[in-house]
ROLUM-428745 format. One line per field, with one value per residue: residue number from 1; x, y, z of N, C-alpha, C in turn. Coordinates in nm, 2 decimals, padded with zeros to 4 digits. Each point is the difference from the previous one (the first is absolute). Layout:
n: c(NUM  ...)
n_u: c(X  ...)
n_v: c(Y  ...)
n_w: c(Z  ...)
ca_u: c(X  ...)
ca_v: c(Y  ...)
ca_w: c(Z  ...)
c_u: c(X  ...)
c_v: c(Y  ...)
c_w: c(Z  ...)
//
This chain:
n: c(1  2  3  4  5  6  7  8  9  10  11  12  13  14  15  16  17  18  19  20  21  22  23  24  25  26  27  28  29  30  31  32  33  34  35  36  37  38  39  40  41  42  43  44  45  46  47  48  49  50  51  52  53  54  55  56  57  58  59  60  61  62  63  64  65  66  67  68  69  70  71  72  73  74  75  76  77  78  79  80  81  82  83  84  85  86  87  88  89  90  91  92  93  94  95  96  97  98  99  100  101  102  103  104  105  106  107  108  109  110  111  112  113  114  115  116  117  118  119  120  121  122  123  124  125  126  127  128  129  130  131  132  133  134  135  136  137  138  139  140  141  142  143  144  145  146  147  148  149  150  151  152  153  154  155  156  157  158  159  160  161  162  163  164  165  166  167  168  169  170  171  172  173  174  175  176  177  178  179  180  181  182  183  184  185  186  187  188  189  190  191  192  193  194  195  196  197  198  199  200  201  202  203  204  205  206  207  208  209  210  211  212  213  214  215  216  217  218  219  220  221  222  223  224  225  226  227  228  229  230  231  232  233  234  235  236  237  238  239  240  241  242  243  244  245  246  247  248  249  250  251  252  253  254  255  256  257  258  259  260  261  262  263  264  265  266  267  268  269  270  271  272  273  274  275  276  277  278  279  280  281  282  283  284  285  286  287  288  289  290  291  292  293  294  295  296  297  298  299  300)
n_u: c(00.08  -00.04  00.11  -00.02  00.02  -00.12  -00.01  -00.06  -00.11  -00.02  -00.03  00.07  -00.06  00.12  -00.04  -00.05  00.13  -00.05  00.02  -00.14  00.01  00.10  -00.07  -00.10  00.11  -00.01  00.11  -00.03  -00.04  00.13  00.02  -00.02  00.11  -00.01  00.12  -00.05  00.05  -00.06  -00.06  00.11  00.07  -00.09  00.00  00.14  00.01  -00.09  00.04  00.11  -00.08  00.09  00.00  00.12  -00.02  00.13  -00.03  00.11  00.05  00.01  -00.10  00.03  00.01  -00.11  -00.06  00.02  00.06  -00.08  00.08  -00.09  -00.10  00.08  00.05  -00.10  -00.08  -00.09  00.05  00.12  -00.03  -00.05  00.11  00.08  -00.06  00.00  00.13  00.02  -00.06  00.06  00.07  -00.07  00.09  -00.03  00.13  00.01  -00.01  00.12  00.00  00.14  00.00  00.06  00.13  -00.02  -00.08  00.05  00.09  -00.05  -00.11  -00.11  -00.01  00.13  00.00  -00.12  00.05  00.11  -00.06  -00.07  00.12  00.05  -00.11  -00.01  00.13  00.03  -00.12  00.08  -00.01  00.13  00.04  00.13  00.02  00.12  00.03  00.04  00.02  00.11  -00.05  -00.03  00.04  00.11  00.01  -00.02  00.08  00.08  00.00  00.01  00.09  00.00  00.13  -00.01  00.05  00.11  00.03  00.11  00.04  00.10  00.06  00.02  00.01  -00.11  00.02  00.05  00.00  -00.13  -00.03  00.08  -00.10  00.01  -00.04  00.02  -00.13  00.01  00.13  -00.01  00.00  00.08  00.07  00.00  00.01  00.09  00.05  -00.02  00.06  00.09  00.01  00.00  00.09  00.06  -00.01  00.02  00.10  -00.01  00.13  -00.01  00.13  00.10  00.09  00.07  00.10  00.08  -00.09  00.05  00.01  00.06  00.06  00.02  00.03  00.08  00.04  00.01  00.04  00.07  00.02  -00.11  00.10  -00.01  00.10  00.08  00.07  00.11  00.06  -00.12  00.06  -00.05  00.00  00.02  -00.10  00.11  00.04  00.11  00.01  00.12  -00.09  00.08  -00.01  -00.13  00.00  00.09  -00.06  00.06  00.05  -00.06  00.00  00.00  -00.10  00.04  -00.10  00.07  -00.10  00.10  -00.12  00.08  00.06  -00.10  00.08  00.04  -00.13  -00.02  00.12  -00.02  -00.12  00.04  00.09  -00.10  -00.08  00.09  00.02  -00.13  00.00  00.11  -00.07  -00.10  -00.02  00.01  -00.12  -00.07  -00.02  -00.01  00.11  -00.01  -00.03  -00.09  00.05  -00.12  00.04  00.01  -00.07  -00.03  00.03  -00.06  -00.06  00.03  -00.05  -00.03  00.13  00.01  -00.02  -00.05  -00.07  -00.03  -00.03  -00.05  -00.03  -00.13)
n_v: c(-00.12  00.10  00.06  00.02  00.13  00.07  00.11  -00.11  00.06  -00.03  -00.13  00.03  00.01  00.03  00.12  00.01  00.03  00.12  00.08  00.01  -00.13  00.00  00.08  -00.08  -00.07  00.12  00.00  -00.11  -00.13  -00.01  00.05  -00.12  00.03  -00.11  -00.01  -00.04  -00.11  -00.10  -00.11  -00.08  00.10  00.00  -00.14  00.00  00.10  -00.05  -00.12  00.07  00.06  00.02  00.13  00.02  -00.06  00.03  00.00  00.01  00.11  -00.01  -00.05  00.12  00.04  -00.03  00.01  00.11  00.05  00.10  00.10  00.05  00.07  00.09  -00.11  00.01  -00.08  00.06  -00.07  00.03  00.12  00.00  -00.06  00.07  00.11  -00.06  -00.03  00.12  00.05  -00.10  00.06  00.08  00.09  00.00  00.00  00.13  -00.02  00.05  00.06  -00.01  00.12  -00.08  00.02  00.13  -00.04  00.10  00.01  -00.06  -00.06  00.08  00.01  00.01  00.09  00.05  -00.01  00.05  00.10  00.03  -00.02  00.07  00.08  00.01  00.00  00.09  00.05  00.11  00.04  00.03  00.12  -00.01  00.13  00.02  00.09  00.13  00.13  -00.05  -00.08  00.12  00.04  -00.09  00.04  00.12  -00.03  -00.07  00.10  00.08  -00.09  00.04  00.03  -00.07  00.11  -00.07  00.10  00.06  00.06  00.09  -00.11  00.03  -00.13  00.03  00.09  -00.12  -00.01  00.05  -00.08  -00.07  -00.09  -00.10  00.12  00.02  00.02  00.13  -00.02  00.07  00.12  00.05  -00.10  00.02  00.13  -00.04  -00.08  00.10  00.08  -00.10  -00.03  00.13  00.01  -00.10  00.04  00.12  -00.07  -00.05  00.00  -00.13  00.00  00.02  -00.06  00.00  00.01  -00.05  00.04  00.11  -00.07  00.11  00.00  -00.13  00.03  00.10  -00.08  -00.10  00.10  00.03  -00.13  -00.01  -00.04  -00.13  00.02  -00.06  -00.02  00.03  -00.02  00.02  -00.08  00.02  00.13  -00.09  00.00  -00.04  -00.12  00.01  -00.13  -00.03  -00.09  00.01  00.12  00.00  -00.08  00.10  00.04  00.11  -00.02  00.12  00.13  00.00  00.08  00.12  00.03  -00.10  -00.06  -00.09  -00.05  -00.04  -00.11  00.02  00.09  00.02  00.01  00.07  00.06  00.00  00.03  00.08  00.05  -00.01  00.05  00.08  00.01  00.01  00.08  00.07  00.00  00.03  00.10  00.07  -00.04  00.00  -00.12  00.07  00.04  -00.13  -00.02  -00.09  -00.10  -00.01  -00.01  -00.10  -00.04  00.12  -00.08  -00.07  00.12  -00.03  -00.12  00.06  -00.01  00.12  00.09  00.07  -00.11  -00.03  00.13  -00.03  -00.11  00.03)
n_w: c(00.00  -00.08  00.05  -00.13  00.01  -00.01  -00.08  -00.04  -00.02  00.13  -00.04  -00.11  -00.11  -00.04  00.02  -00.12  -00.01  00.00  -00.10  -00.01  00.02  -00.09  -00.09  00.03  -00.01  -00.06  00.07  -00.06  00.00  00.03  -00.12  -00.05  -00.06  -00.07  -00.05  -00.12  -00.06  00.08  -00.05  00.03  -00.05  -00.10  -00.01  00.01  -00.07  -00.09  00.01  -00.01  -00.09  -00.10  00.01  -00.05  -00.11  00.00  -00.12  00.07  -00.06  00.13  -00.07  -00.05  00.12  00.07  -00.12  -00.08  00.11  -00.03  -00.05  -00.09  00.06  -00.06  00.02  00.10  -00.08  -00.08  -00.10  00.06  00.02  -00.13  -00.04  00.08  -00.04  -00.12  00.03  00.06  -00.10  -00.05  00.09  -00.07  00.02  00.13  00.01  00.00  -00.13  00.03  -00.12  00.00  -00.04  -00.09  00.00  -00.04  00.09  00.07  -00.09  -00.10  00.04  00.04  -00.13  -00.02  00.10  -00.05  -00.12  00.05  00.08  -00.11  -00.05  00.10  -00.02  -00.14  -00.03  00.09  00.00  -00.02  00.13  -00.02  -00.03  00.00  00.02  -00.04  00.09  -00.01  00.01  -00.05  00.10  00.04  -00.12  00.02  00.13  -00.03  -00.10  00.08  00.10  -00.11  -00.03  00.13  -00.02  00.12  00.05  00.02  00.07  -00.04  00.12  00.00  00.05  -00.12  00.02  -00.06  00.09  00.02  -00.14  -00.01  00.10  -00.08  00.01  00.09  -00.01  00.13  -00.01  -00.02  00.00  -00.10  00.06  -00.10  00.01  00.13  -00.02  -00.09  00.09  00.09  -00.09  -00.02  00.13  00.02  -00.10  00.05  00.12  -00.05  -00.06  00.13  00.04  00.02  -00.03  00.08  -00.08  00.11  -00.09  00.09  00.10  00.06  00.11  00.04  -00.12  00.01  00.12  -00.04  -00.09  00.08  00.08  -00.11  -00.03  -00.07  -00.08  00.01  00.08  -00.09  00.11  -00.06  00.11  00.06  00.09  00.12  -00.04  -00.10  -00.09  -00.05  -00.02  -00.09  -00.03  -00.05  -00.05  -00.10  00.03  00.02  -00.10  -00.02  -00.11  00.05  -00.12  00.00  -00.02  00.13  -00.04  00.05  -00.08  -00.06  00.05  00.02  -00.04  -00.10  -00.01  -00.09  -00.05  00.13  00.04  -00.11  00.01  00.13  -00.03  -00.10  00.09  00.09  -00.09  -00.03  00.13  00.02  -00.11  00.04  00.12  -00.09  00.10  -00.11  -00.04  00.11  00.07  00.10  -00.06  -00.02  -00.13  00.02  -00.07  -00.05  -00.13  00.07  -00.10  00.03  00.11  -00.10  00.01  00.13  -00.05  -00.12  -00.03  00.04  -00.10  00.10  00.04  -00.13  -00.01  00.13  -00.09  00.03)
ca_u: c(-00.08  00.08  -00.01  00.01  -00.11  -00.01  -00.06  -00.14  -00.09  -00.04  -00.13  -00.07  00.07  00.04  -00.06  00.08  00.05  -00.02  00.06  -00.07  00.02  00.14  00.00  -00.08  00.09  00.08  00.00  -00.05  00.09  00.10  -00.01  00.12  00.01  00.12  00.01  00.00  00.03  -00.05  -00.11  00.03  00.02  -00.13  -00.07  00.06  -00.02  -00.14  -00.04  00.06  -00.09  00.03  -00.11  00.03  00.11  00.06  00.08  00.09  00.10  00.11  00.01  00.12  00.12  00.00  -00.05  00.05  00.15  00.04  00.07  -00.09  -00.14  -00.03  00.01  -00.12  -00.09  -00.14  -00.04  00.04  -00.09  -00.13  00.02  00.01  -00.13  -00.10  00.03  -00.05  -00.15  -00.06  -00.02  -00.13  00.02  -00.09  00.07  00.00  00.11  00.05  00.12  00.08  00.01  00.15  00.07  -00.04  -00.14  -00.09  00.09  -00.02  -00.13  -00.11  -00.07  00.08  -00.01  -00.12  00.01  00.09  -00.07  -00.11  00.06  00.03  -00.13  -00.07  00.08  00.07  -00.09  00.02  -00.11  00.04  00.14  00.08  00.10  00.10  00.02  -00.08  -00.09  00.01  -00.09  -00.14  -00.09  -00.02  -00.08  -00.14  -00.06  -00.04  -00.11  -00.12  -00.04  -00.04  00.11  00.06  00.15  00.08  00.11  00.13  00.10  00.12  00.09  -00.07  00.11  00.00  00.07  00.13  00.10  -00.01  00.02  00.14  00.01  -00.11  00.03  -00.12  -00.06  -00.06  00.08  00.01  -00.13  -00.06  -00.05  -00.12  -00.11  -00.04  -00.07  -00.13  -00.08  -00.03  -00.10  -00.13  -00.05  -00.05  -00.13  -00.10  -00.02  -00.09  00.05  -00.07  00.10  00.12  00.12  00.11  00.12  00.13  -00.01  00.02  -00.12  -00.07  -00.06  -00.11  -00.10  -00.06  -00.08  -00.11  -00.09  -00.05  -00.09  -00.12  00.00  00.10  00.14  00.06  00.14  00.11  00.12  -00.05  -00.04  -00.11  -00.12  -00.09  -00.12  00.03  00.13  00.01  00.14  00.02  -00.01  00.13  00.08  -00.06  00.03  00.14  00.02  00.07  00.14  00.08  00.01  -00.13  -00.01  -00.01  -00.14  -00.05  00.01  -00.02  -00.07  00.04  00.12  -00.04  00.10  00.08  -00.08  -00.02  00.12  00.02  -00.10  00.05  00.12  -00.04  -00.06  00.12  00.07  -00.09  00.00  00.13  00.02  -00.10  -00.11  -00.12  -00.12  -00.02  -00.11  -00.13  -00.01  00.00  -00.12  00.02  -00.08  -00.10  00.01  00.13  00.06  00.08  00.14  00.08  00.06  00.13  00.09  00.10  00.08  -00.04  00.11  00.10  00.07  00.10  00.10  00.10  00.05  -00.09)
ca_v: c(00.12  00.13  00.09  00.14  00.09  00.10  00.12  00.00  00.02  -00.13  -00.05  00.04  00.03  00.14  00.08  00.05  00.13  00.08  00.13  00.09  -00.05  00.04  00.14  00.02  -00.04  00.11  00.03  -00.12  -00.11  00.02  -00.08  -00.08  -00.03  -00.08  -00.03  -00.14  00.00  -00.12  -00.06  -00.03  00.12  00.06  -00.08  00.01  00.14  00.02  -00.09  00.06  00.11  00.13  00.08  00.03  -00.07  00.08  -00.06  00.11  -00.01  -00.07  -00.14  00.01  -00.03  -00.11  -00.13  -00.01  00.02  00.12  00.09  00.10  -00.03  00.06  -00.10  -00.09  00.05  -00.01  -00.14  -00.07  00.04  -00.07  -00.14  -00.03  00.04  -00.10  -00.12  00.03  00.01  -00.14  -00.04  00.06  00.06  00.09  00.12  00.09  -00.03  00.12  -00.03  00.11  00.04  00.01  00.12  00.04  -00.04  00.11  00.12  00.06  00.08  -00.06  -00.10  -00.13  -00.05  -00.07  -00.12  -00.10  -00.04  -00.09  -00.13  -00.06  -00.04  -00.09  -00.12  -00.05  -00.02  00.09  00.07  00.14  00.01  00.09  00.07  00.08  00.14  00.10  00.09  -00.03  -00.11  00.04  -00.01  -00.14  -00.06  00.05  -00.08  -00.13  00.01  00.03  -00.13  -00.09  -00.09  00.05  00.03  00.02  00.09  -00.04  00.11  -00.02  -00.07  -00.07  -00.08  00.01  00.13  -00.01  00.07  00.15  00.04  -00.03  -00.12  -00.03  00.10  00.05  00.12  00.09  00.03  00.15  00.06  00.02  -00.13  -00.04  00.08  -00.05  -00.13  00.03  00.05  -00.11  -00.07  00.07  00.00  -00.14  -00.01  00.08  -00.07  -00.12  -00.13  -00.05  -00.03  00.06  -00.06  00.08  -00.09  00.06  00.14  00.01  -00.03  00.12  00.04  -00.09  00.03  00.13  -00.02  -00.08  00.09  00.10  -00.06  -00.07  -00.13  -00.07  -00.01  -00.13  00.03  -00.10  00.08  00.13  00.01  -00.08  00.08  -00.01  -00.08  -00.14  -00.04  -00.09  -00.06  -00.10  -00.13  -00.07  00.07  -00.04  -00.14  -00.04  -00.06  00.09  -00.04  00.12  00.09  00.02  00.14  00.02  00.00  -00.14  -00.10  -00.14  -00.08  -00.13  -00.02  -00.11  -00.05  -00.10  -00.12  -00.06  -00.06  -00.11  -00.11  -00.06  -00.07  -00.13  -00.08  -00.04  -00.10  -00.12  -00.06  -00.06  -00.12  -00.10  -00.01  00.06  -00.01  -00.12  -00.08  00.08  00.11  -00.07  -00.07  -00.14  -00.07  -00.10  -00.13  -00.06  -00.06  00.11  -00.01  -00.06  00.11  00.04  -00.12  00.00  00.13  00.11  00.05  00.07  -00.10  -00.07  00.10  00.01  -00.13  -00.09)
ca_w: c(00.00  -00.01  00.11  -00.05  00.03  -00.10  00.05  -00.04  00.11  00.04  -00.02  -00.12  -00.13  00.00  -00.10  -00.11  00.02  -00.11  00.01  00.09  00.14  00.04  00.03  00.12  00.11  00.04  00.14  00.07  00.01  -00.10  -00.12  -00.04  -00.14  -00.03  -00.14  -00.04  -00.14  -00.06  00.06  00.14  00.08  00.02  00.10  00.13  00.05  00.03  00.11  00.13  00.05  -00.04  -00.05  -00.14  -00.07  -00.11  -00.10  -00.02  -00.10  00.07  -00.06  -00.09  00.08  00.09  -00.07  -00.13  00.00  -00.06  00.09  00.04  -00.03  -00.13  -00.10  -00.01  -00.10  00.03  -00.02  00.12  00.11  -00.02  00.02  00.14  00.06  -00.03  00.08  00.13  -00.01  00.00  00.14  00.05  00.13  00.07  00.00  -00.12  -00.09  -00.06  -00.09  -00.04  -00.14  -00.01  -00.06  -00.13  -00.04  00.05  -00.01  -00.13  -00.01  00.07  -00.08  00.00  00.14  00.01  -00.08  00.07  00.12  -00.04  -00.03  00.13  00.06  -00.08  -00.03  00.12  00.11  00.11  00.05  00.02  -00.05  00.07  -00.09  00.08  -00.04  00.07  -00.08  -00.14  -00.04  00.04  -00.12  -00.03  00.10  -00.02  -00.11  00.05  00.09  -00.08  -00.06  00.11  00.04  00.12  -00.01  00.12  -00.03  00.06  -00.01  00.08  -00.08  -00.11  -00.07  -00.15  -00.02  00.07  -00.08  00.01  00.14  00.04  00.08  00.09  00.11  00.08  -00.05  00.10  00.11  00.01  00.01  -00.13  -00.05  00.08  -00.05  -00.13  00.02  00.05  -00.11  -00.08  00.06  -00.01  -00.14  -00.03  00.07  -00.07  -00.13  00.02  00.05  00.12  00.10  -00.04  00.05  00.04  00.00  00.03  00.04  00.15  00.08  00.04  -00.12  -00.03  00.10  -00.04  -00.12  00.04  00.06  -00.10  -00.11  00.05  -00.05  00.08  -00.04  00.02  00.01  -00.01  00.04  00.03  00.14  00.05  00.01  -00.12  00.02  -00.03  -00.04  -00.11  -00.02  -00.11  00.07  00.00  00.10  00.13  00.02  -00.02  -00.13  -00.09  -00.01  -00.01  00.12  00.08  00.05  00.15  00.05  00.00  00.11  -00.06  00.10  -00.03  -00.09  -00.08  -00.09  00.06  00.02  -00.13  -00.04  00.09  -00.04  -00.12  00.03  00.06  -00.11  -00.08  00.08  00.00  -00.13  -00.03  00.09  -00.03  00.09  -00.06  00.08  00.08  -00.04  00.02  -00.10  -00.13  -00.04  -00.01  -00.10  00.06  -00.06  00.04  -00.13  -00.06  00.04  -00.11  -00.08  00.05  00.02  -00.11  00.01  -00.09  -00.07  00.09  00.08  -00.08  -00.03  00.11  00.03  00.09)
c_u: c(00.09  -00.02  00.01  -00.12  -00.01  -00.07  -00.15  -00.09  -00.05  -00.14  -00.07  00.09  00.03  -00.07  00.10  00.04  -00.01  00.08  -00.07  00.02  00.13  00.00  -00.07  00.08  00.09  -00.01  -00.05  00.11  00.11  -00.02  00.13  00.00  00.13  00.00  -00.02  00.01  -00.05  -00.11  00.03  00.02  -00.13  -00.08  00.05  -00.03  -00.15  -00.04  00.06  -00.08  00.05  -00.12  00.02  00.12  00.04  00.08  00.10  00.09  00.13  00.02  00.13  00.13  -00.01  -00.04  00.07  00.15  00.05  00.07  -00.10  -00.14  -00.03  00.01  -00.12  -00.09  -00.14  -00.05  00.05  -00.10  -00.14  00.01  00.00  -00.13  -00.11  00.02  -00.05  -00.15  -00.06  00.00  -00.13  00.01  -00.11  00.07  -00.02  00.12  00.04  00.12  00.07  -00.01  00.15  00.04  -00.05  -00.14  -00.10  00.07  -00.04  -00.12  -00.10  -00.07  00.08  00.01  -00.12  00.00  00.08  -00.06  -00.12  00.04  00.03  -00.13  -00.06  00.07  00.07  -00.09  00.03  -00.13  00.03  00.15  00.08  00.10  00.09  -00.01  -00.10  -00.09  00.00  -00.09  -00.15  -00.09  -00.03  -00.09  -00.15  -00.06  -00.04  -00.12  -00.13  -00.05  -00.04  00.10  00.06  00.15  00.06  00.12  00.13  00.10  00.11  00.11  -00.08  00.10  00.00  00.08  00.14  00.11  00.00  00.03  00.15  00.02  -00.11  00.02  -00.13  -00.05  -00.06  00.08  00.03  -00.14  -00.07  -00.05  -00.12  -00.12  -00.05  -00.08  -00.14  -00.09  -00.04  -00.12  -00.14  -00.05  -00.05  -00.13  -00.11  -00.03  -00.09  00.06  -00.07  00.09  00.14  00.12  00.10  00.12  00.12  00.00  00.02  -00.14  -00.08  -00.08  -00.12  -00.12  -00.08  -00.09  -00.12  -00.11  -00.07  -00.10  -00.11  00.00  00.11  00.14  00.05  00.15  00.09  00.13  -00.05  -00.05  -00.13  -00.13  -00.08  -00.12  00.02  00.14  00.00  00.15  -00.01  00.00  00.14  00.09  -00.05  00.03  00.14  00.03  00.07  00.15  00.10  00.00  -00.14  00.01  -00.01  -00.14  -00.06  00.02  -00.03  -00.07  00.03  00.13  -00.02  00.11  00.10  -00.07  -00.02  00.12  00.03  -00.09  00.05  00.12  -00.03  -00.05  00.12  00.07  -00.08  00.00  00.13  00.03  -00.10  -00.11  -00.12  -00.01  -00.01  -00.11  -00.14  -00.02  00.00  -00.13  00.03  -00.10  -00.09  00.02  00.14  00.07  00.09  00.14  00.09  00.07  00.14  00.09  00.10  00.08  -00.05  00.13  00.10  00.07  00.11  00.12  00.11  00.05  -00.08  -00.04)
c_v: c(00.12  00.08  00.15  00.08  00.10  00.12  00.02  00.03  -00.14  -00.03  00.05  00.02  00.15  00.07  00.04  00.14  00.08  00.13  00.09  -00.05  00.04  00.15  00.03  -00.03  00.11  00.02  -00.12  -00.10  00.01  -00.11  -00.08  -00.03  -00.08  -00.04  -00.15  00.01  -00.12  -00.06  -00.04  00.12  00.07  -00.07  00.02  00.14  00.02  -00.09  00.05  00.12  00.14  00.07  00.03  -00.08  00.09  -00.09  00.11  -00.02  -00.05  -00.14  00.00  -00.05  -00.13  -00.13  -00.01  00.02  00.12  00.09  00.11  -00.03  00.05  -00.11  -00.09  00.07  -00.01  -00.14  -00.09  00.03  -00.07  -00.15  -00.03  00.04  -00.10  -00.13  00.02  00.01  -00.13  -00.06  00.05  00.06  00.08  00.14  00.08  -00.03  00.12  -00.04  00.13  00.03  00.02  00.12  00.02  -00.05  00.11  00.14  00.08  00.09  -00.07  -00.11  -00.13  -00.06  -00.08  -00.13  -00.11  -00.05  -00.10  -00.14  -00.07  -00.05  -00.11  -00.13  -00.05  -00.02  00.10  00.07  00.15  00.00  00.10  00.06  00.09  00.15  00.09  00.09  -00.03  -00.11  00.03  -00.02  -00.15  -00.06  00.04  -00.08  -00.13  00.00  00.03  -00.13  -00.10  -00.11  00.06  00.01  00.02  00.09  -00.06  00.11  -00.03  -00.06  -00.08  -00.07  00.02  00.13  00.00  00.07  00.15  00.05  -00.02  -00.11  -00.02  00.08  00.03  00.13  00.08  00.03  00.15  00.07  00.02  -00.13  -00.05  00.07  -00.05  -00.13  00.02  00.05  -00.11  -00.08  00.06  00.00  -00.14  -00.02  00.07  -00.07  -00.12  -00.13  -00.05  -00.03  00.05  -00.07  00.11  -00.08  00.09  00.14  00.00  -00.02  00.12  00.06  -00.09  00.02  00.13  -00.02  -00.08  00.08  00.10  -00.05  -00.08  -00.15  -00.08  00.00  -00.14  00.01  -00.12  00.08  00.14  00.01  -00.07  00.08  00.02  -00.08  -00.15  -00.02  -00.10  -00.05  -00.09  -00.14  -00.07  00.06  -00.05  -00.15  -00.05  -00.08  00.09  -00.03  00.12  00.08  00.02  00.15  00.00  -00.02  -00.14  -00.07  -00.13  -00.09  -00.15  00.00  -00.12  -00.04  -00.10  -00.13  -00.08  -00.07  -00.12  -00.12  -00.06  -00.08  -00.14  -00.09  -00.05  -00.12  -00.13  -00.07  -00.08  -00.12  -00.11  -00.01  00.07  -00.05  -00.13  -00.09  00.07  00.11  -00.05  -00.06  -00.15  -00.07  -00.10  -00.14  -00.06  -00.05  00.11  00.00  -00.06  00.11  00.03  -00.12  -00.01  00.12  00.10  00.04  00.07  -00.10  -00.07  00.10  00.00  -00.13  -00.08  -00.12)
c_w: c(00.00  00.12  -00.04  00.04  -00.11  00.07  -00.04  00.12  00.04  -00.04  -00.12  -00.12  -00.01  -00.12  -00.11  00.02  -00.13  00.01  00.09  00.15  00.05  00.04  00.14  00.12  00.05  00.15  00.09  00.02  -00.11  -00.12  -00.02  -00.15  -00.03  -00.15  -00.02  -00.15  -00.08  00.08  00.15  00.09  00.03  00.11  00.14  00.06  00.04  00.12  00.13  00.04  -00.04  -00.06  -00.15  -00.05  -00.12  -00.09  -00.05  -00.11  00.06  -00.05  -00.09  00.08  00.07  -00.07  -00.13  -00.01  -00.07  00.11  00.05  -00.03  -00.14  -00.11  -00.02  -00.10  00.05  -00.02  00.12  00.11  -00.01  00.03  00.15  00.08  -00.02  00.08  00.14  00.00  00.00  00.14  00.06  00.14  00.05  00.01  -00.12  -00.08  -00.08  -00.09  -00.02  -00.15  -00.02  -00.07  -00.14  -00.05  00.04  -00.02  -00.13  -00.01  00.09  -00.07  00.00  00.14  00.03  -00.07  00.08  00.13  -00.02  -00.03  00.13  00.07  -00.08  -00.01  00.13  00.12  00.11  00.03  00.03  -00.06  00.09  -00.10  00.08  -00.05  00.07  -00.10  -00.15  -00.05  00.02  -00.12  -00.03  00.10  -00.02  -00.12  00.04  00.09  -00.07  -00.07  00.10  00.03  00.12  -00.01  00.14  -00.04  00.07  -00.02  00.10  -00.09  -00.10  -00.09  -00.15  -00.04  00.05  -00.08  00.01  00.14  00.05  00.10  00.09  00.13  00.08  -00.05  00.12  00.12  00.02  -00.01  -00.14  -00.06  00.08  -00.05  -00.13  00.01  00.06  -00.11  -00.09  00.06  -00.01  -00.14  -00.04  00.07  -00.08  -00.13  00.01  00.04  00.12  00.11  -00.05  00.07  00.03  00.02  00.03  00.03  00.15  00.07  00.03  -00.12  -00.04  00.10  -00.04  -00.13  00.04  00.07  -00.09  -00.10  00.06  -00.05  00.08  -00.06  00.04  -00.01  -00.04  00.02  00.03  00.15  00.03  00.01  -00.12  00.03  -00.03  -00.04  -00.11  00.00  -00.12  00.07  00.01  00.11  00.14  00.03  -00.01  -00.12  -00.10  00.01  -00.01  00.13  00.06  00.05  00.15  00.06  00.01  00.13  -00.06  00.11  -00.02  -00.08  -00.09  -00.10  00.06  00.03  -00.13  -00.04  00.08  -00.04  -00.13  00.02  00.05  -00.11  -00.09  00.06  00.00  -00.13  -00.03  00.09  -00.02  00.09  -00.05  -00.15  00.08  -00.06  00.01  -00.10  -00.14  -00.03  -00.03  -00.10  00.08  -00.05  00.03  -00.12  -00.06  00.04  -00.10  -00.08  00.05  00.02  -00.11  00.00  -00.11  -00.08  00.08  00.09  -00.08  -00.03  00.11  00.05  00.09  -00.08)
//
């Protein structure tokens, strides 16, 4: 019997989480958002009880082995979003819009977001950027596609920003981020990710906007938290950011399990009798009484 526990409400089936339900959680119980990129990940995250599953463009780094998130394509995102959608999560399913899919025009942004919804099964989309994205966000909201904003450290802008640097550390930058947050709120986002910003600034933004803020490397005073599943579970083979708390070390456990299997195969203890299928007809034993080609080849 499993001794695992989950965060589900006791004694019932969890309600489907929607974008309006997320927005209504402003100032209430903290929201939890976790990435997932495939069917098993979607099942695990949802059954554990997270509120929001994000099919992040971080799939580029942690699953596909790319150096930056800018290398993932819209087709990649649709493929992975659809895999998570097949898990039929009760959590809200949000898909990242990858780099250059929401930069050219509002019309192209809408076409690309519609593909994530229609082909991928996304229930909302997330896009990075501040005031420069307002026109695109308004276009999506007018088409009734829920939008989650993302400001602060925006990985898709890493080249323009000069690296993965904390944002808002100086007063001028902090004021710019507050203006970004207010502009995205006015444009119609239902929630706002704050990444890589000082905790005090994240607290100030959270108090200023009426939509929930979800922090990642933004302190504890936001309306929720998000992490990459592979970071949380210790499955990241690269650098772990300062803000990551590892709740497991699954990469080590997985390698140890595979090592035991390799030893068992080489020692002849796997598979066992209990793990093998057996023939009902005893006469079939005649099949092994005559030497096979491989037996003759080794001199049996």
